[in-house]
C-alpha positions as semicolon CSV with decimal commas, in nm:
position;residue;x (nm);y (nm);z (nm)
1;X;2,989;-4,176;-1,109
2;X;2,966;-3,871;-1,337
3;X;3,030;-3,524;-1,197
4;X;2,742;-3,278;-1,204
5;X;2,706;-2,905;-1,206
6;X;2,464;-2,903;-0,915
7;X;2,367;-2,542;-0,966
8;X;2,256;-2,625;-1,318
9;X;2,070;-2,933;-1,195
10;X;1,881;-2,724;-0,939
11;X;1,803;-2,462;-1,203
12;X;1,657;-2,732;-1,431
13;X;1,447;-2,873;-1,147
14;X;1,318;-2,527;-1,058
15;X;1,199;-2,481;-1,415
16;X;1,043;-2,826;-1,445
17;X;0,841;-2,805;-1,121
18;X;0,690;-2,465;-1,204
19;X;0,353;-2,619;-1,309
20;X;0,334;-2,801;-0,973
21;X;0,416;-2,512;-0,742
22;X;0,101;-2,416;-0,556
23;X;-0,071;-2,747;-0,623
24;X;-0,206;-2,900;-0,303
25;X;-0,341;-2,735;0,012
26;X;-0,201;-2,510;0,281
27;X;-0,251;-2,624;0,642
28;X;-0,527;-2,421;0,803
29;X;-0,501;-2,507;1,173
30;X;-0,215;-2,259;1,218
31;X;-0,319;-1,920;1,073
32;X;0,037;-1,810;0,999
33;X;0,091;-2,118;0,780
34;X;-0,235;-2,067;0,595
35;X;-0,129;-1,712;0,506
36;X;0,198;-1,809;0,334
37;X;0,196;-1,775;-0,044
38;X;0,161;-2,120;-0,203
39;X;0,381;-1,996;-0,487
40;X;0,697;-2,005;-0,276
41;X;0,965;-2,255;-0,375
42;X;1,323;-2,297;-0,257
43;X;1,580;-2,572;-0,301
44;X;1,932;-2,588;-0,157
45;X;2,210;-2,839;-0,110
46;X;2,539;-2,854;0,077
47;X;2,804;-3,113;-0,005
48;X;3,043;-3,269;0,242
49;X;3,335;-3,114;0,054
50;X;3,205;-2,761;0,095
51;X;3,001;-2,690;-0,217
52;X;2,667;-2,510;-0,189
53;X;2,398;-2,456;-0,453
54;X;2,051;-2,307;-0,424
55;X;1,760;-2,171;-0,625
56;X;1,436;-1,987;-0,566
57;X;1,327;-1,880;-0,219
58;X;1,598;-2,085;-0,052
59;X;1,709;-1,804;0,181
60;X;1,358;-1,731;0,317
61;X;1,290;-1,876;0,660
62;X;0,984;-2,085;0,742
63;X;0,885;-2,282;1,051
64;X;1,058;-2,616;1,051
65;X;0,759;-2,795;1,213
66;X;0,813;-3,174;1,213
67;X;1,163;-3,145;1,068
68;X;1,246;-3,052;1,427
69;X;1,183;-3,416;1,523
70;X;1,500;-3,511;1,340
71;X;1,707;-3,270;1,548
72;X;1,529;-3,365;1,871
73;X;1,612;-3,731;1,812
74;X;1,973;-3,635;1,740
75;X;1,996;-3,438;2,062
76;X;1,832;-3,719;2,260
77;X;2,085;-3,967;2,122
78;X;2,366;-3,732;2,224
79;X;2,229;-3,699;2,576
80;X;2,072;-4,038;2,648
81;X;2,222;-4,265;2,384
82;X;2,070;-4,603;2,304
83;X;1,842;-4,582;2,609
84;X;1,626;-4,350;2,395
85;X;1,493;-4,659;2,219
86;X;1,360;-4,804;2,544
87;X;1,072;-4,554;2,528
88;X;1,012;-4,513;2,154
89;X;1,028;-4,763;1,870
90;X;1,177;-4,742;1,522
91;X;0,912;-4,903;1,303
92;X;0,695;-4,734;1,038
93;X;0,357;-4,647;1,183
94;X;0,132;-4,730;0,888
95;X;-0,121;-4,486;1,031
96;X;-0,163;-4,111;1,057
97;X;0,121;-3,921;1,227
98;X;-0,122;-3,817;1,503
99;X;-0,306;-4,145;1,556
100;X;-0,451;-4,199;1,902
101;X;-0,577;-4,549;1,824
102;X;-0,233;-4,692;1,755
103;X;-0,086;-4,530;2,064
104;X;-0,350;-4,681;2,288
105;X;-0,333;-5,021;2,118
106;X;0,043;-5,034;2,172
107;X;0,011;-4,920;2,533
108;X;0,186;-4,587;2,515
109;X;0,508;-4,679;2,333
110;X;0,510;-4,482;2,006
111;X;0,613;-4,663;1,691
112;X;0,890;-4,416;1,605
113;X;1,023;-4,071;1,703
114;X;0,888;-3,903;1,388
115;X;0,519;-3,938;1,462
116;X;0,379;-3,687;1,707
117;X;0,353;-3,928;2,000
118;X;0,716;-4,026;1,950
119;X;0,823;-3,662;1,934
120;X;0,643;-3,596;2,263
121;X;0,837;-3,877;2,427
122;X;1,161;-3,742;2,279
123;X;1,073;-3,398;2,417
124;X;1,014;-3,553;2,759
125;X;1,358;-3,719;2,741
126;X;1,519;-3,385;2,655
127;X;1,345;-3,214;2,947
128;X;1,529;-3,455;3,177
129;X;1,866;-3,333;3,051
130;X;1,830;-2,964;2,960
131;X;1,841;-2,695;3,227
132;X;1,683;-2,429;3,003
133;X;1,512;-2,643;2,737
134;X;1,408;-2,377;2,486
135;X;1,736;-2,186;2,506
136;X;1,944;-2,505;2,502
137;X;1,756;-2,642;2,202
138;X;1,795;-2,318;2,010
139;X;2,166;-2,313;2,094
140;X;2,196;-2,666;1,954
141;X;2,028;-2,560;1,630
142;X;2,258;-2,259;1,603
143;X;2,555;-2,488;1,658
144;X;2,444;-2,729;1,382
145;X;2,364;-2,458;1,128
146;X;2,645;-2,218;1,206
147;X;2,384;-1,941;1,214
148;X;2,390;-1,742;1,542
149;X;2,061;-1,556;1,495
150;X;1,819;-1,847;1,458
151;X;1,502;-1,793;1,658
152;X;1,145;-1,914;1,689
153;X;0,828;-1,740;1,574
154;X;0,616;-1,646;1,874
155;X;0,292;-1,622;1,675
156;X;0,335;-1,973;1,537
157;X;0,444;-2,101;1,879
158;X;0,129;-1,972;2,047
159;X;-0,093;-2,097;1,765
160;X;0,062;-2,442;1,794
161;X;-0,017;-2,454;2,164
162;X;-0,371;-2,322;2,115
163;X;-0,453;-2,583;1,851
164;X;-0,277;-2,877;2,020
165;X;-0,594;-3,067;2,109
166;X;-0,491;-3,401;1,963
167;X;-0,132;-3,364;2,078
168;X;-0,262;-3,294;2,426
169;X;-0,474;-3,608;2,407
170;X;-0,169;-3,808;2,303
171;X;0,040;-3,658;2,580
172;X;-0,226;-3,753;2,833
173;X;-0,235;-4,109;2,698
174;X;0,144;-4,126;2,721
175;X;0,126;-3,995;3,076
176;X;-0,140;-4,249;3,165
177;X;0,078;-4,532;3,033
178;X;0,377;-4,405;3,229
179;X;0,579;-4,290;2,929
180;X;0,597;-3,920;3,022
181;X;0,792;-3,807;3,326
182;X;0,709;-3,436;3,309
183;X;0,385;-3,242;3,318
184;X;0,179;-3,262;3,000
185;X;0,179;-2,882;2,961
186;X;0,558;-2,865;2,991
187;X;0,610;-3,134;2,729
188;X;0,359;-2,977;2,490
189;X;0,510;-2,632;2,526
190;X;0,860;-2,759;2,453
191;X;0,742;-2,964;2,154
192;X;0,554;-2,668;2,005
193;X;0,856;-2,446;2,056
194;X;1,072;-2,681;1,851
195;X;0,820;-2,675;1,566
196;X;0,813;-2,294;1,560
197;X;1,185;-2,243;1,495
198;X;1,241;-2,051;1,171
199;X;1,502;-2,170;0,920
200;X;1,568;-2,146;0,548
201;X;1,642;-2,423;0,299
202;X;2,007;-2,322;0,299
203;X;2,025;-2,332;0,678
204;X;1,847;-2,666;0,705
205;X;2,064;-2,825;0,437
206;X;2,373;-2,709;0,626
207;X;2,231;-2,839;0,954
208;X;2,189;-3,191;0,814
209;X;2,542;-3,219;0,680
210;X;2,647;-3,443;0,967
211;X;2,403;-3,710;0,850
212;X;2,568;-3,710;0,507
213;X;2,915;-3,746;0,658
214;X;2,895;-4,027;0,912
215;X;2,800;-3,798;1,198
216;X;3,059;-3,526;1,135
217;X;2,968;-3,176;1,017
218;X;3,214;-2,955;0,834
219;X;3,054;-2,666;1,023
220;X;3,074;-2,790;1,383
221;X;3,265;-3,118;1,401
222;X;3,124;-3,446;1,534
223;X;2,752;-3,433;1,608
224;X;2,694;-3,808;1,649
225;X;2,914;-4,117;1,638
226;X;2,904;-4,290;1,299
227;X;2,682;-4,574;1,422
228;X;2,419;-4,339;1,564
229;X;2,417;-4,124;1,249
230;X;2,346;-4,440;1,049
231;X;2,055;-4,516;1,280
232;X;1,905;-4,171;1,234
233;X;1,926;-4,201;0,856
234;X;1,760;-4,541;0,863
235;X;1,469;-4,415;1,074
236;X;1,433;-4,117;0,841
237;X;1,407;-4,350;0,543
238;X;1,144;-4,569;0,707
239;X;0,945;-4,311;0,900
240;X;1,038;-3,957;0,798
241;X;0,753;-3,862;0,565
242;X;0,444;-3,953;0,768
243;X;0,253;-4,251;0,634
244;X;0,392;-4,196;0,283
245;X;0,745;-4,313;0,371
246;X;0,721;-4,608;0,134
247;X;0,609;-4,391;-0,156
248;X;0,881;-4,134;-0,078
249;X;1,146;-4,409;-0,079
250;X;1,002;-4,540;-0,405
251;X;1,001;-4,201;-0,578
252;X;1,297;-4,021;-0,419
253;X;1,510;-4,297;-0,273
254;X;1,674;-4,096;0,005
255;X;1,632;-4,065;0,382
256;X;1,410;-3,762;0,436
257;X;1,209;-3,572;0,694
258;X;0,916;-3,346;0,613
259;X;0,717;-3,081;0,796
260;X;0,370;-2,934;0,745
261;X;0,508;-2,591;0,660
262;X;0,621;-2,750;0,332
263;X;0,986;-2,821;0,406
264;X;1,161;-3,152;0,338
265;X;1,521;-3,234;0,422
266;X;1,697;-3,525;0,252
267;X;2,037;-3,689;0,283
268;X;2,264;-3,847;0,022
269;X;2,498;-4,049;0,246
270;X;2,861;-3,970;0,182
271;X;2,782;-3,679;-0,048
272;X;2,537;-3,407;0,057
273;X;2,226;-3,288;0,235
274;X;1,937;-3,106;0,070
275;X;1,631;-2,908;0,169
276;X;1,333;-2,812;-0,042
277;X;1,044;-2,585;0,056
278;X;0,709;-2,543;-0,113
279;X;0,418;-2,474;0,124
280;X;0,125;-2,647;-0,051
281;X;0,088;-3,005;0,072
282;X;-0,034;-3,330;-0,079
283;X;-0,301;-3,546;0,080
284;X;-0,064;-3,696;0,340
285;X;0,091;-3,365;0,447
286;X;0,414;-3,359;0,246
287;X;0,507;-3,077;0,009
288;X;0,358;-3,155;-0,332
289;X;0,613;-2,971;-0,547
290;X;0,892;-3,041;-0,299
291;X;0,851;-3,418;-0,325
292;X;0,859;-3,397;-0,704
293;X;1,169;-3,175;-0,692
294;X;1,359;-3,432;-0,487
295;X;1,242;-3,709;-0,719
296;X;1,377;-3,511;-1,014
297;X;1,705;-3,458;-0,832
298;X;1,774;-3,827;-0,779
299;X;1,655;-3,907;-1,131
300;X;1,888;-3,652;-1,289
301;X;2,192;-3,724;-1,070
302;X;2,136;-4,098;-1,007
303;X;2,213;-4,034;-0,642
304;X;1,932;-4,246;-0,496
305;X;2,060;-4,489;-0,235
306;X;1,892;-4,772;-0,428
């Protein structure tokens, strides 16, 4: 395998995606997301042997949104272990990330933890184990990233709760099917809090290092046993980019998890973790320029898992 100057690779990608930055649409249901400049672009990577490279707006924080589902699953596996899978599946959904029809058809057991219904169940599991859920979750994220001043954005948090009509409907369905133990409002509030945490590309890439290194982070030691880290990566590959997971695997060829603020994290097992941010989204809710940037990365470096 040839050695690469990753900083130069990122610089090339930044130049090549310039025509695509801003293409797509900003999400409008959260005002703070709709107000972000679509011209923002950041890309960062951290290697398991301590290298770091970044370009563009990689130090600017944005709300992690559905990328939080990756960390929630990780925390649930730490606290509950394999019993997590008794309440949520690990199959691609094939439908919208917020589908009510599928949830009802499958009698309240979400297909995977990366669709909204699955994340609500994961949040409910965490509520069983955390004494101060919001503080404990934020402490976990600070531990993973090595950044002590991570915090959430209160404006985004409140907007998430205010606009959570479909999530509330899903939570009620889950409750009706017996797959939520806590009050719907408590689960929704905790889920929305997770989504509103603010992190940069550099911080997110650092936080995912454990998935690139068999569960062990160079920043904070063992996060998950090797077997569980492998499971998380596999679910990311199959389910991490909404109902475009197949296309993402085809184009990028890495486990990844996206969020509607335009962030995408990706993992090269054994080598590195990456995060890209570009706020304008394609038709399925993934960053338009960000997806192309990751495709260019694996094309240039030949670091696809396939």
